[in-house]
C-alpha positions in Angstrom: 108.1 132.3 91.3 110.8 132.3 93.9 113.9 134.4 93.4 116.7 132.3 91.9 119.5 132.1 94.6 122.3 129.8 95.7 119.8 128.5 98.3 118.8 125.0 99.1 115.2 124.5 97.8 112.9 122.2 99.9 110.1 120.6 97.9 106.8 119.4 99.3 104.1 117.6 97.2 101.5 116.2 99.6 98.1 116.2 101.1 98.1 119.0 103.6 96.8 117.0 106.6 98.1 116.1 110.1 99.0 112.6 109.0 101.6 114.0 106.7 103.3 116.0 109.4 102.1 119.5 108.7 101.3 120.2 112.3 105.0 119.8 113.2 106.1 121.6 110.1 103.9 124.5 111.0 105.6 124.5 114.5 109.0 124.5 112.9 108.4 127.1 110.1 109.2 130.3 112.0 112.7 129.0 112.8 113.2 127.4 109.4 112.3 130.7 107.7 115.3 132.3 109.5 117.7 129.9 107.7 119.1 130.1 104.2 116.2 128.0 102.7 113.4 128.3 100.3 110.2 126.2 100.3 108.0 125.2 97.4 104.7 123.5 98.4 102.1 121.9 96.2 99.0 120.2 97.7 95.4 120.4 99.0 94.0 119.3 102.3 92.8 120.9 105.5 91.7 124.5 105.0 93.8 125.6 108.0 97.0 124.4 106.3 96.0 125.6 102.9 95.4 129.1 104.4 98.6 129.0 106.4 100.9 128.2 103.5 99.1 130.5 101.1 99.6 133.3 103.7 103.3 132.5 104.0 103.6 132.6 100.3 102.2 136.2 100.4 104.2 137.4 103.4 107.5 135.5 102.7 107.4 135.5 98.9 111.2 135.4 98.7 111.2 132.1 100.8 107.9 130.3 100.2 105.9 129.4 97.1 102.6 127.6 97.7 100.3 126.3 95.1 97.0 125.0 96.6 95.7 122.4 94.3 97.2 119.6 92.2 99.2 119.9 89.0 101.0 116.9 87.7 103.5 118.9 85.6 104.3 121.2 88.5 104.7 118.2 90.8 107.4 116.7 88.5 109.1 120.1 88.3 109.2 120.2 92.1 110.7 116.8 92.4 113.3 117.6 89.7 114.1 121.1 90.9 114.3 120.7 94.6 117.5 119.9 96.5 115.6 118.4 99.5 112.2 116.7 99.6 110.4 116.9 103.0 108.1 114.1 104.3 107.7 114.5 108.1 104.7 112.1 108.2 103.2 110.9 111.5 102.6 107.6 109.8 103.2 106.5 106.2 102.3 102.9 105.2 104.3 103.1 102.0 105.1 106.5 100.6 106.0 107.1 97.0 107.2 110.7 97.2 110.5 109.8 98.7 111.1 107.2 95.9 110.3 109.7 93.2 112.4 112.4 94.9 115.5 110.1 95.1 115.2 109.2 91.4 115.3 112.9 90.6 118.2 113.5 92.9 116.2 115.4 95.5 117.3 114.2 98.9 114.5 113.1 101.2 114.1 114.4 104.8 111.7 112.0 106.5 110.5 110.8 109.8 111.4 107.3 110.9 108.1 105.6 110.2 106.6 102.9 107.9 107.7 102.9 104.3 109.8 106.0 104.8 112.3 104.3 107.0 112.1 101.1 104.8 113.4 103.1 101.8 115.5 106.0 103.1 118.9 105.2 104.7 119.9 107.9 107.2 123.1 109.7 106.2 126.1 108.8 108.3 128.7 111.5 108.4 131.4 109.2 109.5 131.1 106.8 106.6 129.5 109.4 104.2 126.8 106.9 103.3 123.1 107.0 103.1 120.3 108.3 100.9 118.6 111.0 103.1 118.0 112.4 106.5 115.8 110.6 109.0 114.5 111.9 112.3 112.7 110.0 115.1 110.6 112.2 117.4 107.4 113.6 116.0 108.2 117.2 116.8 109.1 120.5 115.1 112.5 120.5 116.8 113.4 117.0 115.5 112.3 118.0 112.0 114.4 121.2 112.2 117.4 119.1 113.4 117.2 116.8 110.4 117.1 119.8 108.0 120.0 121.3 109.9 122.0 118.1 109.3 121.0 118.2 105.6 122.2 121.8 105.3 125.5 120.9 106.8 126.1 118.3 104.2 124.7 120.5 101.4 127.4 123.0 102.3 130.1 120.5 101.2 129.6 120.1 97.4 131.7 116.9 97.2 129.7 115.1 100.0 126.4 116.4 98.6 127.2 115.2 95.1 128.1 111.7 96.5 124.8 111.6 98.4 122.8 112.6 95.4 124.4 109.9 93.2 123.8 107.3 95.9 120.1 108.3 96.2 119.6 108.3 92.4 121.3 104.9 92.1 118.8 103.1 94.3 116.5 100.7 92.5 113.0 100.5 93.7 111.6 99.1 90.5 109.6 95.8 90.3 112.6 94.2 88.5 114.3 93.6 91.8 111.1 92.7 93.7 110.0 90.3 91.0 113.3 88.5 91.1 113.0 88.0 94.8 109.4 86.8 94.5 110.6 84.3 91.9 113.4 83.0 94.1 110.9 82.6 97.0 108.4 80.8 94.8 111.1 78.4 93.4 112.3 77.7 96.9 108.8 77.0 98.3 107.9 74.8 95.3 111.3 73.0 95.5 110.5 72.0 99.1 107.4 70.3 97.8 109.5 68.6 95.1 107.3 70.0 92.4 109.6 72.4 90.6 113.1 72.5 89.4 115.1 75.7 89.2 115.1 76.9 85.6 118.4 76.7 83.6 
C-alpha cells in the first residue's frame, strides 16, 4: 500500500518485542522518518509496539506500512521486495531473517550480537566487501548510523549491486555444514584408528 517511489524500502518481519530491538527502533523512528526511506512491517507482539506501528501507518501512510499479524505470503514478499532488512536485536541466539533476506537480495542491517554477527559481514567501504551493515551499541543513534551508512552505499548503484550479489551468493545451507561435520567425524575417528577416509 505504499506509494511506489525510487526510495529504499526497509523490511521488518518479526515479533514486536524488546528482545528484537523495537525499543531502540521506536527511539530512532522520528529521525528516520525524515530521511528518504519507507518501512514495511509485519509482526505481532507487545500491544504497545503493535499500536505504535499501526498508528505510524495511519499518520505516515506514505512512509510506513504495518500489518499486525502474520501472513507467510506477505512475509516472503517483504523479503523479496525490500532493499534493506532490519534486525536490531538486543540478543539473537541464531536468527533466520537475515539469512532469508540475503538470499532474496535484501541487505541486512543488524546489531552485533549472537547469530547476526556470525552470519552478516559488516560492509567495508575501503575494500567494498561485506554482506550487510552491523552496529555495536544498543541505541537508536547506533541503529540510525548503520542505516545512514547503508543509504550512502545504496546511492551508488554499482557498489550496491556488488553488495547485493555478494549477499545473495552466501551459502548457509546444510550442504556446507554437513561436509564440515563429516570432516570432523572422519578426523576424530581416524585418531582412534577406526575409520579410513572414503575414496
